[in-house]
C-alpha positions as CSV (number, residue, x, y, z in Angstrom):
1,M,182.7,-41.1,182.1
2,N,179.5,-39.0,183.4
3,I,178.3,-41.2,186.5
4,G,177.5,-38.7,188.5
5,K,173.9,-37.5,189.5
6,S,172.0,-34.2,189.8
7,A,170.9,-34.1,193.7
8,F,168.1,-32.2,192.2
9,M,167.0,-34.7,189.8
10,R,168.1,-37.7,192.4
11,L,165.4,-35.9,195.0
12,I,162.5,-35.4,192.3
13,A,163.1,-39.3,191.5
14,I,163.0,-40.3,194.7
15,C,160.0,-38.0,195.6
16,L,158.2,-39.7,192.5
17,F,159.3,-43.1,193.4
18,F,157.9,-43.6,197.2
19,G,155.7,-40.4,197.2
20,V,151.8,-40.6,196.8
21,G,150.6,-43.6,194.9
22,N,154.3,-44.9,195.3
23,V,155.9,-46.9,192.6
24,V,153.9,-50.4,192.9
25,A,150.9,-48.0,192.7
26,E,151.5,-46.3,189.6
27,R,152.3,-49.7,188.1
28,P,154.1,-48.6,184.6
29,N,154.0,-49.9,181.1
30,V,156.4,-51.6,180.0
31,L,158.1,-51.8,176.6
32,V,161.3,-53.9,175.8
33,I,162.6,-52.4,172.1
34,L,165.1,-55.1,171.0
35,A,167.3,-54.5,167.9
36,D,169.2,-57.7,166.2
37,D,172.4,-58.2,165.7
38,L,173.2,-54.1,166.5
39,G,176.8,-53.5,166.7
40,Y,177.9,-51.5,169.6
41,H,178.8,-48.5,167.5
42,D,176.0,-48.0,165.2
43,L,174.0,-45.8,166.8
44,S,174.9,-41.9,166.7
45,C,174.9,-41.7,170.8
46,Q,177.1,-44.5,170.6
47,G,179.4,-42.8,168.3
48,A,178.5,-43.7,164.8
49,D,179.2,-40.7,162.2
50,D,178.2,-41.9,158.8
51,F,174.5,-42.1,159.7
52,S,172.2,-40.5,162.4
53,T,169.7,-42.3,165.4
54,P,167.7,-39.3,166.6
55,N,164.6,-41.1,167.8
56,I,167.0,-43.6,169.7
57,D,169.3,-40.5,170.6
58,Q,166.5,-38.9,172.1
59,L,165.2,-42.3,174.3
60,A,168.8,-42.3,175.4
61,A,168.8,-38.8,176.5
62,S,165.8,-39.2,178.7
63,G,167.2,-41.5,180.7
64,V,170.2,-44.2,181.1
65,R,172.8,-45.2,178.5
66,F,174.5,-47.9,180.3
67,T,178.2,-47.9,178.2
68,D,178.8,-51.3,180.0
69,G,175.6,-52.9,178.9
70,Y,175.6,-57.0,178.6
71,V,173.6,-59.8,177.0
72,S,174.0,-63.1,178.0
73,A,174.7,-65.0,174.8
74,P,176.8,-63.6,171.7
75,Q,173.7,-65.4,169.3
76,C,170.2,-64.6,169.2
77,G,168.6,-67.8,170.3
78,P,170.4,-67.9,173.3
79,S,170.1,-64.4,174.4
80,R,166.8,-64.0,173.9
81,A,166.0,-66.9,175.9
82,G,168.0,-65.3,178.5
83,L,166.2,-61.9,178.5
84,M,162.9,-64.1,178.7
85,T,163.6,-65.8,181.5
86,G,165.9,-64.0,183.5
87,I,168.5,-67.0,183.8
88,S,171.2,-67.6,182.1
89,Q,170.6,-69.9,179.4
90,S,173.3,-71.7,180.0
91,R,171.9,-72.7,183.0
92,F,169.0,-74.9,181.5
93,G,171.2,-75.8,178.4
94,Y,169.9,-73.6,175.9
95,L,173.3,-72.9,174.6
96,D,173.1,-72.4,171.1
97,N,170.2,-71.8,168.2
98,Y,169.9,-75.6,167.7
99,M,171.5,-76.9,171.0
100,H,168.6,-76.6,173.2
101,G,165.5,-78.2,174.4
102,G,163.5,-74.9,174.7
103,L,162.9,-73.1,178.1
104,P,162.1,-74.2,181.4
105,S,159.0,-76.0,182.4
106,K,156.0,-72.8,184.0
107,D,156.8,-74.6,187.2
108,A,160.9,-74.6,187.3
109,A,160.6,-70.6,185.7
110,Q,158.1,-68.4,184.6
111,T,158.8,-66.1,182.0
112,L,159.0,-62.4,181.8
113,P,155.4,-62.4,180.1
114,E,154.2,-65.1,182.6
115,Q,155.0,-62.8,185.5
116,M,153.6,-59.8,184.1
117,R,150.6,-61.2,183.1
118,A,149.9,-63.1,186.4
119,L,149.8,-59.5,187.7
120,G,147.7,-58.4,185.5
121,Y,149.3,-56.8,182.8
122,V,148.1,-57.4,179.3
123,T,151.4,-58.5,176.8
124,G,152.3,-59.0,173.6
125,I,154.8,-59.7,171.4
126,I,155.6,-57.8,167.8
127,G,158.5,-59.5,165.8
128,K,160.9,-62.2,166.3
129,W,160.7,-65.0,169.0
130,H,163.1,-67.1,168.2
131,I,163.2,-69.2,170.9
132,G,162.4,-72.8,171.1
133,D,161.8,-73.2,167.7
134,L,164.2,-75.9,166.6
135,D,165.8,-78.2,169.1
136,N,168.3,-81.0,168.9
137,H,166.7,-82.6,166.2
138,G,165.3,-80.1,163.8
139,S,161.8,-80.1,164.9
140,E,159.9,-77.4,166.8
141,V,159.8,-77.6,170.6
142,S,156.5,-78.1,172.0
143,G,155.2,-75.4,174.3
144,N,157.4,-72.9,173.7
145,K,155.7,-70.6,171.1
146,P,154.9,-67.0,172.5
147,W,151.2,-67.2,173.3
148,E,152.2,-70.6,174.9
149,R,154.6,-68.7,177.4
150,G,152.7,-66.0,178.5
151,F,151.9,-63.7,175.5
152,D,148.2,-62.4,174.9
153,C,148.6,-61.2,171.5
154,T,151.4,-62.1,169.1
155,L,152.5,-61.3,165.6
156,T,156.1,-63.3,164.2
157,I,158.2,-63.9,161.7
158,S,159.0,-67.5,161.2
159,G,162.1,-68.5,162.8
160,G,165.2,-66.3,163.5
161,L,165.1,-64.4,160.2
162,S,162.7,-63.3,157.1
163,H,163.1,-61.0,154.0
164,Y,162.0,-57.5,154.6
165,F,159.8,-57.5,152.1
166,P,158.2,-60.8,152.7
167,Y,154.7,-60.2,150.8
168,S,156.5,-59.4,147.2
169,A,157.2,-61.8,144.6
170,E,161.3,-61.7,145.5
171,G,160.2,-62.0,149.7
172,I,157.7,-65.0,148.8
173,Q,160.5,-66.9,146.8
174,W,163.1,-66.4,149.5
175,M,161.2,-67.3,151.7
176,T,160.2,-70.4,149.6
177,T,163.6,-71.1,149.4
178,A,164.6,-70.8,153.1
179,H,162.2,-72.9,153.7
180,R,160.1,-70.4,155.5
181,D,156.2,-69.4,155.4
182,H,156.6,-66.2,153.9
183,R,153.5,-64.9,156.0
184,L,153.3,-63.3,159.3
185,E,151.6,-65.3,162.3
186,Q,149.4,-63.0,164.0
187,K,147.2,-63.9,167.5
188,L,144.7,-61.1,168.8
189,E,143.8,-60.6,172.6
190,N,140.4,-62.2,171.6
191,E,141.7,-65.1,170.2
192,K,143.0,-68.6,171.5
193,A,145.0,-69.4,168.2
194,P,147.1,-67.8,166.0
195,R,146.5,-67.6,162.1
196,F,148.7,-66.0,158.8
197,V,148.2,-62.8,158.1
198,D,147.3,-62.8,154.1
199,G,146.9,-59.9,151.6
200,L,149.5,-57.4,152.7
201,P,150.7,-55.0,150.1
202,A,154.3,-56.6,148.5
203,D,155.9,-53.2,149.6
204,T,155.3,-54.1,153.3
205,Y,158.6,-53.3,154.7
206,L,158.8,-55.5,157.9
207,T,160.5,-52.8,160.0
208,D,157.8,-50.5,159.2
209,Y,155.1,-53.0,159.7
210,F,156.3,-53.8,163.3
211,S,156.3,-50.1,164.2
212,T,152.7,-49.9,163.1
213,Q,151.5,-52.6,164.8
214,A,153.1,-51.6,168.0
215,G,151.3,-48.3,167.6
216,S,148.3,-50.2,167.3
217,F,148.7,-51.9,170.5
218,I,149.5,-49.1,172.6
219,R,146.9,-47.1,171.1
220,R,144.5,-50.2,171.8
221,H,145.4,-50.5,175.6
222,A,145.5,-46.8,176.4
223,D,142.7,-46.7,178.9
224,D,143.2,-50.5,180.2
225,A,145.3,-52.3,182.8
226,P,149.0,-51.9,182.4
227,W,150.4,-53.3,179.2
228,F,153.9,-55.3,178.6
229,L,155.1,-55.0,175.1
230,Y,158.1,-56.8,173.6
231,L,158.5,-54.8,170.5
232,S,161.5,-57.6,168.8
233,Y,162.6,-55.9,165.7
234,N,164.8,-58.3,163.1
235,A,166.6,-55.2,162.1
236,P,169.7,-55.2,161.1
237,H,169.8,-58.9,160.6
238,T,170.7,-60.3,157.7
239,P,169.2,-60.2,154.6
240,V,170.3,-56.9,154.4
241,S,167.8,-54.8,152.5
242,A,166.3,-51.4,152.5
243,K,163.9,-49.2,151.3
244,E,165.0,-47.8,147.9
245,E,164.3,-43.8,149.0
246,L,166.7,-44.7,152.1
247,L,169.1,-46.3,150.0
248,Q,169.6,-43.2,147.8
249,K,169.5,-41.2,151.2
250,Y,173.2,-43.0,151.8
251,Q,174.7,-43.3,148.3
252,N,177.3,-41.2,150.0
253,I,178.7,-44.3,151.7
254,P,181.0,-46.4,149.6
255,D,180.7,-49.4,151.2
256,E,177.6,-51.0,149.6
257,T,176.5,-53.5,152.6
258,R,177.4,-50.8,155.6
259,R,175.3,-48.7,153.0
260,T,172.3,-50.8,153.4
261,L,172.9,-51.0,156.9
262,A,172.6,-47.1,157.1
263,A,169.4,-47.6,155.4
264,M,168.1,-50.1,157.8
265,M,169.2,-48.4,160.9
266,D,167.2,-45.1,159.6
267,S,163.8,-47.1,159.1
268,L,164.8,-48.6,162.8
269,D,165.4,-45.3,164.2
270,Q,162.1,-43.7,162.5
271,G,159.8,-46.9,164.3
272,V,161.0,-46.4,167.2
273,G,160.2,-42.4,167.1
274,N,156.9,-43.3,165.9
275,V,156.4,-45.8,168.7
276,L,157.6,-43.2,171.4
277,R,154.9,-40.4,169.9
278,V,152.2,-42.6,169.9
279,L,153.2,-42.8,174.1
280,E,153.0,-39.0,174.1
281,E,150.0,-38.8,172.1
282,T,147.9,-41.2,174.4
283,G,149.0,-40.0,177.3
284,Q,151.4,-42.6,178.7
285,A,154.8,-41.5,177.9
286,R,155.0,-40.8,182.0
287,R,154.0,-44.2,183.0
288,T,155.7,-46.0,180.5
289,L,159.1,-48.3,181.4
290,V,161.3,-48.7,178.1
291,W,164.0,-50.7,177.4
292,F,166.5,-50.7,174.5
293,L,168.7,-53.0,173.6
294,S,170.6,-55.3,171.0
295,D,170.5,-59.3,171.3
296,N,174.3,-59.3,170.7
297,G,177.1,-57.4,169.4
298,G,177.2,-57.0,165.3
299,P,178.3,-59.7,163.1
300,T,180.6,-57.2,161.3
301,H,181.5,-59.8,158.3
302,H,177.8,-60.1,157.1
303,N,175.9,-57.1,157.9
304,A,178.8,-54.1,157.8
305,S,178.1,-53.4,161.4
306,R,180.8,-52.2,163.8
307,N,181.4,-52.7,167.5
308,D,183.9,-50.0,168.0
309,P,186.1,-49.8,169.9
310,F,185.7,-53.6,171.3
311,S,187.3,-56.5,169.4
312,G,185.7,-59.7,168.5
313,K,181.8,-60.0,166.7
314,K,178.5,-61.6,166.8
315,G,179.6,-65.2,168.3
316,D,182.7,-64.4,170.1
317,V,182.5,-63.4,174.3
318,H,185.1,-61.2,173.2
319,E,183.5,-57.2,174.7
320,G,182.3,-57.1,170.7
321,G,180.1,-60.2,170.9
322,I,178.1,-59.4,173.8
323,R,178.6,-55.9,174.8
324,V,175.7,-54.1,173.3
325,P,173.8,-50.5,173.3
326,F,171.5,-50.6,176.2
327,M,169.5,-48.0,178.0
328,I,166.1,-47.4,180.4
329,S,164.1,-44.7,180.2
330,W,161.2,-43.9,182.6
331,P,160.3,-40.0,182.7
332,G,159.4,-38.6,186.2
333,V,160.7,-41.6,188.1
334,I,164.1,-42.2,186.4
335,A,166.5,-39.1,185.8
336,P,167.0,-38.4,182.0
337,N,170.7,-37.7,180.5
338,Q,172.3,-40.2,182.6
339,V,175.5,-42.2,180.9
340,V,176.6,-45.0,183.8
341,D,179.8,-47.5,182.9
342,V,178.3,-49.8,185.8
343,P,177.8,-53.4,183.9
344,V,174.5,-54.2,183.7
345,T,172.9,-56.8,181.9
346,S,170.0,-58.1,180.0
347,L,169.0,-60.9,182.7
348,D,168.1,-57.8,184.8
349,I,165.4,-57.0,182.7
350,L,163.2,-59.4,184.3
351,P,163.3,-58.6,188.3
352,T,163.6,-54.8,187.4
353,S,160.4,-54.9,185.2
354,V,158.5,-56.7,187.5
355,R,159.4,-55.1,190.5
356,A,158.1,-52.0,189.3
357,A,154.8,-53.8,188.3
358,G,154.8,-54.1,192.1
359,V,156.1,-57.3,193.0
360,Q,158.7,-56.6,196.3
361,S,161.3,-59.8,194.4
362,V,161.3,-62.7,192.1
363,P,162.5,-66.4,192.8
364,A,165.9,-66.8,193.3
365,V,166.0,-69.0,190.3
366,H,166.1,-66.0,188.2
367,D,170.0,-64.6,187.7
368,G,169.0,-60.7,187.1
369,R,169.4,-57.9,189.9
370,N,166.5,-55.3,190.2
371,L,168.2,-51.9,189.2
372,L,165.6,-49.7,190.7
373,P,167.4,-49.2,194.3
374,W,170.3,-47.9,192.4
375,L,168.5,-45.8,189.7
376,T,165.8,-44.4,191.7
377,D,167.0,-44.2,195.6
378,N,170.6,-43.5,195.4
379,E,171.8,-46.6,196.4
380,P,175.3,-48.2,195.6
381,A,175.3,-49.7,192.4
382,P,174.9,-53.2,192.0
383,E,177.9,-55.2,192.4
384,A,178.8,-56.7,188.7
385,E,180.2,-60.5,188.7
386,L,178.6,-61.6,185.0
387,F,179.5,-64.9,183.6
388,W,179.2,-66.5,180.0
389,S,179.1,-69.6,178.4
390,W,178.4,-70.5,174.5
391,R,179.3,-73.4,172.6
392,N,182.9,-74.1,173.5
393,K,183.7,-70.3,175.1
394,S,183.1,-68.8,177.9
395,A,183.8,-66.0,180.0
396,V,183.8,-64.1,183.4
397,R,183.5,-60.3,184.4
398,M,184.3,-59.5,188.0
399,G,184.1,-55.6,188.5
400,R,186.8,-53.9,186.0
401,L,188.5,-57.5,185.2
402,K,187.8,-59.9,182.5
403,E,188.8,-63.6,182.1
404,T,188.0,-64.2,177.9
405,R,188.1,-68.0,176.7
406,N,187.4,-68.0,173.4
407,E,188.0,-70.8,171.0
408,N,189.5,-68.4,168.6
409,A,191.7,-65.3,168.2
410,V,189.4,-62.3,167.4
411,L,190.3,-59.1,165.3
412,S,190.3,-55.7,167.0
413,A,188.3,-52.7,165.8
414,D,191.8,-51.6,164.0
415,G,192.7,-55.2,162.1
416,T,195.3,-56.1,165.1
417,E,194.7,-60.3,166.5
418,V,193.3,-60.4,169.7
419,P,194.5,-64.0,171.9
420,G,191.4,-65.9,172.4
421,H,192.2,-66.5,176.1
422,I,192.9,-63.6,177.4
423,F,192.9,-61.8,181.0
424,S,192.0,-58.0,180.8
425,D,191.1,-55.0,183.0
426,L,188.1,-53.6,181.0
427,K,188.9,-50.0,182.4
428,D,192.2,-49.8,180.8
429,N,192.5,-52.4,178.1
430,P,188.9,-52.5,176.8
431,Q,189.8,-53.8,173.2
432,E,191.3,-56.7,175.2
433,L,194.7,-56.3,173.4
434,A,197.4,-59.0,174.1
435,V,199.8,-56.1,175.0
436,N,197.9,-54.6,177.6
437,A,196.9,-58.1,179.1
438,L,196.5,-58.6,182.8
439,K,200.2,-59.8,184.5
440,S,198.9,-60.1,188.0
441,P,198.4,-64.0,188.9
442,E,196.6,-63.4,192.1
443,R,194.0,-61.8,189.8
444,K,193.8,-64.0,186.8
445,Q,194.0,-66.9,189.5
446,R,190.7,-65.0,190.8
447,L,188.8,-65.1,188.0
448,S,189.5,-68.2,186.5
449,R,188.5,-70.1,189.8
450,A,185.1,-67.9,189.7
451,L,184.5,-69.1,186.1
452,D,185.4,-72.5,186.8
453,R,182.7,-73.0,189.6
454,W,180.0,-70.9,188.0
455,L,180.7,-73.6,184.6
456,S,180.2,-76.5,187.2
457,R,177.2,-75.0,188.9
458,V,175.6,-74.3,185.5
459,V,176.2,-78.3,184.7
460,E,174.3,-79.1,188.2
461,D,171.5,-76.7,187.5
462,Q,170.7,-78.3,184.1
463,E,169.8,-81.3,185.5
464,T,167.2,-79.1,187.6
465,L,165.6,-76.7,185.5
466,M,166.0,-78.9,181.9
467,P,166.0,-82.5,183.5
468,A,165.1,-84.2,180.4
469,S,167.8,-82.1,178.4
470,D,170.5,-84.4,179.0
471,H,168.4,-87.3,177.5
472,V,168.8,-87.2,174.1
473,V,167.0,-90.2,172.1
474,F,168.9,-90.8,168.9
475,G,166.2,-94.2,167.6
476,P,167.0,-97.8,167.7
477,D,170.3,-98.7,169.3
478,I,173.1,-99.8,166.8
479,P,173.9,-103.6,167.5
480,L,177.2,-105.1,168.0
481,V,177.9,-108.5,166.5
482,Q,180.1,-110.5,168.6
483,Q,181.6,-113.7,167.2
484,E,184.8,-115.8,167.4
485,G,186.5,-113.7,169.2
486,S,185.7,-110.6,167.1
487,T,183.2,-107.7,167.7
488,W,181.7,-105.7,164.2
489,F,180.4,-102.8,164.7
490,E,178.6,-101.0,161.2
491,D,175.8,-98.7,160.1
492,E,175.3,-97.2,157.1
493,F,174.1,-93.3,158.3
494,R,171.2,-93.9,156.0
495,R,168.8,-95.5,157.8
496,N,165.4,-93.2,158.0
497,D,164.7,-94.8,161.4
498,T,168.0,-92.9,163.0
499,A,167.4,-90.2,164.6
500,Y,171.1,-88.8,164.2
501,S,170.8,-88.9,160.7
502,T,169.3,-88.5,157.7
503,D,171.0,-89.7,154.7
504,G,174.4,-88.6,156.9
505,R,173.6,-85.1,156.5
506,V,172.0,-83.9,159.7
507,I,174.0,-85.2,162.7
508,G,174.7,-81.3,163.7
509,M,171.1,-80.9,164.2
510,L,170.7,-83.1,167.1
511,W,173.8,-82.0,169.3
512,R,173.4,-81.2,173.1
513,N,175.9,-79.8,174.7
514,S,175.8,-81.2,178.5
515,V,178.5,-79.6,180.2
516,P,179.9,-76.2,178.6
517,F,183.4,-75.3,177.3
518,A,185.0,-78.8,177.0
519,S,182.5,-81.4,177.2
520,K,181.2,-85.1,176.7
521,W,177.8,-85.7,174.6
522,G,174.6,-87.3,175.2
523,I,174.8,-91.0,175.1
524,V,171.5,-93.9,175.2
525,N,172.4,-97.2,175.8
526,D,174.7,-98.4,173.0
527,A,173.3,-96.0,170.1
528,A,175.5,-93.3,168.7
529,G,176.4,-90.1,170.5
530,V,178.9,-86.9,170.2
531,L,182.1,-86.2,171.8
532,T,183.6,-82.3,172.0
533,T,186.5,-80.8,172.7
534,A,187.2,-77.3,172.6
535,N,188.2,-77.7,168.4
536,N,186.6,-81.0,167.8
537,T,183.4,-83.1,167.6
538,V,183.8,-87.1,167.1
539,L,180.6,-88.9,166.3
540,Y,181.3,-91.9,168.5
541,T,179.5,-95.3,170.1
542,K,179.8,-96.5,174.2
543,S,179.8,-99.9,173.5
544,L,183.1,-99.6,171.8
545,E,184.6,-98.8,174.9
546,T,185.1,-102.8,175.6
547,V,186.1,-103.8,172.3
548,S,188.8,-101.4,171.5
549,G,190.7,-101.8,174.6
550,E,194.2,-102.9,175.5
551,G,195.0,-106.8,174.5
552,R,192.6,-106.0,171.2
553,S,193.7,-104.8,167.4
554,F,191.6,-103.6,165.5
555,S,190.4,-102.5,162.3
556,L,188.5,-98.8,161.6
557,Q,187.1,-98.0,158.6
558,A,184.9,-95.1,157.4
559,D,183.4,-93.3,154.1
560,L,182.9,-89.9,154.4
561,A,182.9,-86.4,152.5
562,A,183.3,-82.8,153.6
563,Q,180.5,-80.7,153.0
564,F,182.8,-77.4,152.3
565,D,186.3,-76.5,151.7
566,N,188.7,-76.2,154.4
567,V,187.3,-78.6,157.0
568,W,188.9,-81.5,158.4
569,S,187.6,-84.9,158.3
570,G,188.6,-88.2,159.9
571,V,188.3,-91.0,162.4
572,A,188.8,-91.0,166.0
573,F,189.6,-93.8,168.5
574,H,191.1,-95.1,171.9
575,V,189.4,-92.0,173.0
576,Q,189.8,-92.2,176.4
577,D,187.8,-88.7,177.2
578,S,186.6,-85.4,176.2
579,D,190.1,-84.1,176.2
580,N,192.4,-86.9,174.9
581,F,192.2,-89.6,171.8
582,Y,194.2,-89.6,168.7
583,M,192.8,-88.6,165.1
584,F,193.7,-89.8,161.8
585,R,192.4,-86.7,159.0
586,F,192.2,-84.9,155.9
587,K,191.3,-81.6,154.9
588,S,189.0,-80.5,152.0
589,G,190.4,-77.7,149.3
590,F,194.1,-78.7,150.6
591,P,196.4,-81.5,150.0
592,N,197.1,-82.2,154.1
593,W,196.4,-85.2,156.0
594,H,197.5,-85.8,159.9
595,L,197.5,-88.2,162.4
596,F,197.3,-86.3,165.7
597,K,196.9,-87.2,169.6
598,V,194.9,-84.8,171.6
599,V,196.0,-84.5,175.0
600,N,194.5,-82.3,177.6
601,R,192.9,-80.5,174.2
602,E,196.3,-80.0,172.8
603,S,197.1,-81.2,169.5
604,F,200.2,-82.9,168.8
605,K,201.6,-84.2,165.4
606,I,202.7,-88.0,165.3
607,K,202.9,-88.1,161.1
608,S,201.4,-86.0,158.6
609,G,202.2,-85.5,154.3
610,E,200.5,-84.4,151.5
611,I,198.7,-85.9,148.5
612,S,199.4,-84.7,144.4
613,G,196.4,-82.2,144.4
614,D,193.8,-81.3,147.0
615,F,191.3,-83.4,148.7
616,L,187.7,-82.2,147.3
617,K,184.7,-81.3,149.0
618,D,181.8,-83.5,148.7
619,R,183.8,-86.3,147.5
620,V,183.6,-89.7,149.1
621,Y,186.9,-90.6,150.9
622,T,187.6,-94.0,152.5
623,L,189.7,-93.9,155.7
624,N,191.4,-97.2,157.2
625,V,193.5,-97.3,160.5
626,T,194.7,-100.6,161.5
627,S,196.4,-101.1,164.7
628,L,198.2,-104.8,165.0
629,E,200.2,-103.9,168.3
630,P,199.9,-101.0,170.5
631,F,200.4,-97.7,169.7
632,C,201.4,-98.7,166.1
633,F,199.2,-97.6,163.3
634,D,198.7,-98.4,159.5
635,L,196.9,-95.5,157.6
636,R,195.2,-95.6,154.8
637,I,193.2,-93.3,152.4
638,A,191.2,-93.8,148.9
639,D,189.1,-92.2,146.6
640,K,186.3,-94.1,146.9
641,E,185.1,-93.6,143.2
642,A,188.0,-93.4,141.6
643,G,189.5,-96.3,143.8
644,N,192.8,-95.1,143.6
645,V,194.8,-95.3,147.1
646,L,196.3,-91.5,148.2
647,V,197.6,-92.2,151.4
648,E,199.3,-95.4,152.4
649,E,201.8,-94.8,155.7
650,S,202.8,-95.9,159.2
651,A,203.2,-94.4,162.3
652,E,204.1,-94.7,165.6
653,D,203.3,-93.1,168.8
654,T,206.5,-93.9,170.7
655,E,205.3,-92.1,173.8
656,K,202.6,-94.6,174.1
657,S,199.7,-92.1,174.7
658,F,196.2,-93.6,174.8
659,C,195.4,-97.7,174.1
660,G,192.1,-98.3,174.5
661,G,189.0,-96.5,174.9
662,Y,185.9,-95.6,172.1
663,A,186.3,-95.0,168.4
664,G,184.7,-92.9,165.9
665,L,184.2,-90.3,163.5
666,Y,185.4,-87.0,163.3
667,Q,184.8,-83.9,162.0
668,G,186.6,-80.2,163.1
669,S,185.1,-77.1,164.0
670,S,182.5,-77.9,167.0
671,G,179.8,-76.5,168.0
672,T,178.0,-75.4,164.6
673,A,174.7,-76.0,163.9
674,V,175.5,-77.0,160.5
675,P,177.0,-80.6,159.8
676,K,180.1,-80.2,158.2
677,V,180.9,-83.9,157.0
678,C,178.8,-86.3,155.7
679,F,179.7,-89.8,157.0
680,E,178.5,-92.4,154.7
681,S,179.4,-95.8,156.4
682,F,181.4,-96.9,159.8
683,Y,183.2,-99.9,160.5
684,L,185.2,-101.7,163.4
685,K,186.7,-104.9,163.8
686,T,188.3,-105.6,166.8
687,E,189.7,-109.0,167.8
688,T,191.9,-110.5,171.3
689,R,195.5,-110.7,170.4
690,Q,195.9,-114.1,171.8
691,Q,193.3,-115.5,169.8
692,K,194.8,-114.0,166.7
693,D,198.2,-115.2,167.4
694,N,196.9,-118.7,167.5
């Protein structure tokens, strides 16, 4: 790769940076252009050959294109939270689009627009915000709207996605079905509160409209104090939709979704070109620092994006999920035509931009690095020690070495299966292929120790940055009934006053992971909470710690239904901690049932079988586990509606793994914002064996 820099161009850059009226006095405008779900490969300067992006290519040529540019998460909301704060969002508990408590308070950490506004900049956002929209309870987080976190001018869509023709009849219907307002929301610089934008033509295409409005913002402030603009496109995020004339332009692309993506990228590229032309026309090009990147890797299975040559996609911490197109331009200050393979991250945007605006350094709470001394002063490139944590996935990159802890295997660009957990030298093995995996025990140990230390620090930082995020409010406690040596616990999951459930269907909306990778979830007194492992989620109650221990028999019963095919649903018992418990479960769409024990996150089968036919989604089944003697279990599954028994077996754990601990409900695939199992009732009865025997 071309990492050398022309001495002549470097000298010019240094003179401009430190010459008369140095960069602090110059105080450039700052423009951050963010694409949404753009694949690493999906620009012609990045290798795309089925469509071209000449304007974005020209932007890259005018400055530096980073081949090893990263974002802080493989998903929209947390990635954007990291960019806006310059802090790894895991450190303040923003672990998923729905598992978060919003942004840290202004006292704990100020956002990029807040810091720019404090420096006298006019600030604006156009496009997608998607930070703090919905919290763990499915409600908007107060104090997290863009106009509350540093933006003077706002023009935004509702939530994380929108129809691209929102004012057309089809768009209005689509948005209504999605429970979103189709109208854009706008607050101009001289307004105190936002208002909906009504009356736009039916053929308004969002990408074009955002580009036009960005041009208007730039023209309005051409002669004012410097400005900061966050142009946050929602393209090419789903729903894939493009203008008809551009679809015709790419009719030679055989795959329909890829053809639509190409047309969407054409609009995006034209929009970026129009914005850059406004900078030129208004004489602002040479005093504007421009960033361009994507918020995560392409979701190849949804919008036909490509992350070549890397493995994985949006949602993975393999390279395909977190390495993105990434470039910076500042004509006259940063030398052009540079292609650099030094790792950089979206967290670097805040400290670099604030330094360009005149601040020598940012508070220590921020994770990013100021890149300007390297890019303009020939100083050594900043050392790369990058970390990721998202849902139950984590990764570390130190120099050219990387450990990837993905909870599932992924596919490479050519379809080869790539292990979920792998150590790689990215210089020699950028695809993270098993055949080329890192062999050195010393290097692997160094990576793992660094990642484990960082994950531990993340937990500590959450207490400081988001102390309220560890206190999930579940609503009223669920009482235990104790009578004549027995303890009873029952809940129908249908009470409207129970915050963790509305008709049993929104349990997932409150999940808040307090420890990355494998963790316990929030507990409040005796109320229900959630416990997660690397692959499983258990709903349980803390009180049962005292009622299902050794010396007691128990009977556990639950009515539940899978919401989708291919989902494991069941009950868990003798849960010692997040890594060790028993689970009795069935699989929707298949005839399979299992009694497993999970020991240090690994699953071991005790007993399994099949029914005649398949377990059906949306069908309520009653599961029973009864234990009259330690480590001996009677198992039963009945079709509640039909009344017939489908499974009736006995099983014994001869290794006597766990006795006592929590009991509760189980659903497969943790870390999803969409609950996969509807829990209709839960019932537990325990007795002391001595009283029973008498």
